[in-house]
C-alpha positions as CSV (number, residue, x, y, z in Angstrom):
1,M,35.5,-59.7,-50.0
2,G,36.7,-57.3,-47.2
3,A,40.1,-56.8,-48.9
4,S,38.5,-55.9,-52.4
5,T,36.4,-53.2,-50.5
6,G,39.5,-51.7,-49.0
7,Q,41.2,-51.6,-52.3
8,S,38.3,-49.9,-54.0
9,T,38.0,-47.2,-51.2
10,G,41.7,-46.5,-51.5
11,A,41.4,-46.1,-55.3
12,K,38.5,-44.0,-55.1
13,G,40.3,-41.8,-52.5
14,R,43.2,-41.7,-54.8
15,G,41.1,-40.7,-57.8
16,M,39.4,-38.0,-55.8
17,S,42.7,-36.4,-54.8
18,L,44.0,-36.5,-58.3
19,R,40.8,-34.7,-59.5
20,V,41.4,-32.1,-56.9
21,A,45.0,-31.8,-57.6
22,G,44.2,-31.6,-61.4
23,F,41.5,-28.9,-60.7
24,V,43.9,-26.9,-58.6
25,A,46.6,-27.2,-61.3
26,V,44.1,-25.9,-64.0
27,V,43.0,-23.0,-61.8
28,L,46.6,-21.9,-61.1
29,I,47.5,-22.1,-64.9
30,V,44.5,-19.9,-65.8
31,I,45.5,-17.5,-63.1
32,E,49.0,-17.5,-64.2
33,A,48.1,-17.0,-67.9
34,S,45.6,-14.2,-67.2
35,A,47.9,-12.2,-65.0
36,T,49.4,-8.9,-66.3
37,P,52.5,-7.2,-65.1
38,A,51.8,-4.6,-62.5
39,H,54.9,-2.6,-63.1
40,A,55.0,-1.9,-59.3
41,Y,57.7,-2.2,-56.6
42,V,57.0,-3.4,-53.2
43,D,59.6,-2.2,-50.9
44,P,60.5,-3.8,-47.5
45,G,58.6,-1.3,-45.7
46,T,55.3,-2.3,-47.4
47,G,56.1,-5.9,-46.6
48,G,56.6,-5.0,-43.0
49,L,53.2,-3.1,-43.0
50,I,51.4,-6.0,-44.3
51,L,53.0,-8.5,-41.8
52,Q,52.2,-5.9,-39.0
53,L,48.6,-5.7,-40.2
54,L,48.4,-9.6,-40.2
55,L,49.8,-9.9,-36.7
56,G,47.6,-7.2,-35.4
57,G,44.5,-8.8,-36.8
58,V,45.4,-12.3,-35.2
59,A,46.1,-10.4,-31.9
60,G,42.8,-8.6,-32.0
61,A,40.9,-11.8,-32.8
62,L,42.7,-13.6,-29.9
63,V,41.6,-10.8,-27.5
64,I,38.0,-10.9,-28.9
65,V,38.0,-14.7,-28.3
66,K,39.4,-14.3,-24.7
67,L,36.9,-11.5,-23.9
68,Y,33.8,-13.5,-25.1
69,W,35.1,-17.1,-24.2
70,E,32.4,-17.8,-21.5
71,K,29.6,-16.7,-24.0
72,L,31.1,-19.0,-26.7
73,I,31.4,-22.0,-24.4
74,G,27.9,-21.3,-23.2
75,V,26.5,-21.7,-26.6
76,F,27.9,-25.2,-26.8
77,R,26.9,-26.2,-23.3
78,R,23.2,-26.7,-23.5
79,G,21.3,-27.7,-20.2
80,K,23.9,-26.5,-17.9
81,K,23.3,-23.2,-16.4
82,A,26.1,-20.6,-16.0
83,D,27.3,-19.7,-12.5
84,S,25.7,-16.6,-11.4
85,A,28.5,-15.6,-9.0
86,P,31.2,-13.3,-10.6
87,H,34.6,-14.7,-11.1
88,G,36.7,-14.8,-8.1
89,Q,33.9,-14.9,-5.5
90,D,32.5,-18.1,-4.1
91,S,28.7,-18.2,-3.8
92,T,28.9,-20.1,-0.4
93,E,30.4,-16.7,1.1
94,D,27.0,-15.0,0.8
95,R,25.3,-17.8,2.9
96,E,27.5,-17.3,5.9
């Protein structure tokens, strides 16, 4: 009984992936059929500009994540209070 359940799950998963693959194929065919020639030339400088924009966007996103990391982590840590002492300072120094 357990073996037949495993086979039906595998067959169901394969059927799902075949449907998704078929859908993607149909979408790609429709896009290719509806595309019209642009009669444009993209030189290497344009490709370099696009690459630079993408890399700059990724670098900017990483900087934003780094700057707001503590706030992002605080959202996922319910119940725990953030330490009130600034970074690099030990809260025990104030007691002495």
